N, C-alpha and C positions, 0 to 999 in steps of 0.2 A: 375227806382228806384228813390225814393224820395230823395231830398237833405235834409241836416240836418234841415234847416229852415222849410221846408215843413213837416218834420217828427216830429218836436219838439212839444211836448204837455206838458205844465208845470204841469198839474194835474196828479199825478202818477197813480191814478186809471184809468183814461181815457187813459193814455199812455199804461198801461199794457193791457187793453182791446183791444186797437187799435193794438198793436203788436201781441197779440194772434190771433185776427181776421184776420190779414194779414198773419200770420204764418201758420194757419191750412190748407188753400188751398194747400200749398206746401206739407204738410203731405199727403193729399189725393192724390195728383198727383204723389208723390214719390211711394206710394202704396205698401211698404213692409208691412208685417204683423205688425211689431212694429209701423211703421209710422201710419198705419190705426188705430191701438189701441190707439195711442196718439191722433190722430184726433178725434176719438169718445169721448175720455175722456175729452179733452179740450173743445170740443163743448158742452158737457153736463155741464161742470163747468160754461161756459159762459151763458148758458140758465138759470141756477139757480140764477144768479144775486147775488152772494155771496159777502161778504166784500173783500176789497183789500187784507188784511192780510190772510184771509182764502183762497183766490184764490192763493196767492203766496205759501202758505203751501201745498195746494193740488197738485200744479204743480211741486213742488220741486223735486220729484223723476224723472221727465222727464228731468230736466235741471241741476241737481246737483248729484254728486256721493255720496255714503254713507259717505265718509270722508270730504264732504263739498266743493269739487272742482267742477268747471263747467264741465259738460259733453261735450266733443267735438264731432263734427260730422267729420267723415272721408270722405274726398273727394274721389269719385270713378267715373268711367266712367258711371255707371248706373244712378247716379244722374244727371250727365251732359247730358246724352241721354234723360232722362225723362223731365228735366227742361230747358235744354239749358244753355250755360255758364253764361249769364247775370242773368238769373233767379236763377240759383244755387248760384251765389254770393249773391243775395238778401236773399235767404233762409238761407245761412250760417250767414249772417249779422244779420238777425232777431233772429236766434238761439243764437248768441253771446249776443245780447242785452237782451234777456230774461234770459239767464244764469246770466248776470251781475245783473239784477234786483233781481233775486232770491237769489244770493249769498250775495248781499247787505242787503237784508232782514234778512238773516241768521246771518250776522255779528252784526245786531242791536239787536238780541234776547238776 
């Protein structure tokens, strides 16, 4: 797992893209139907090279509930078995970072 200093990218667009590119392999490896659907959706959005704002708005349903709260991931043995304990912690951390970015965007609207 990268330290904060290694993971810090001041440009918000580059940081968002970096986080999503780091996050999606976990979705593919987790391999539930919903995770694979999210993997394909995010991958497509990244290929389209859309604006920062549009990207945040498109991924919003993945990371934020209808009432504007971050969607939490529920730890279970299945994730731990597929990813391992250290990798699952990284997956949860990336998810939390992305939830934060999307919810911050929503607050600015």
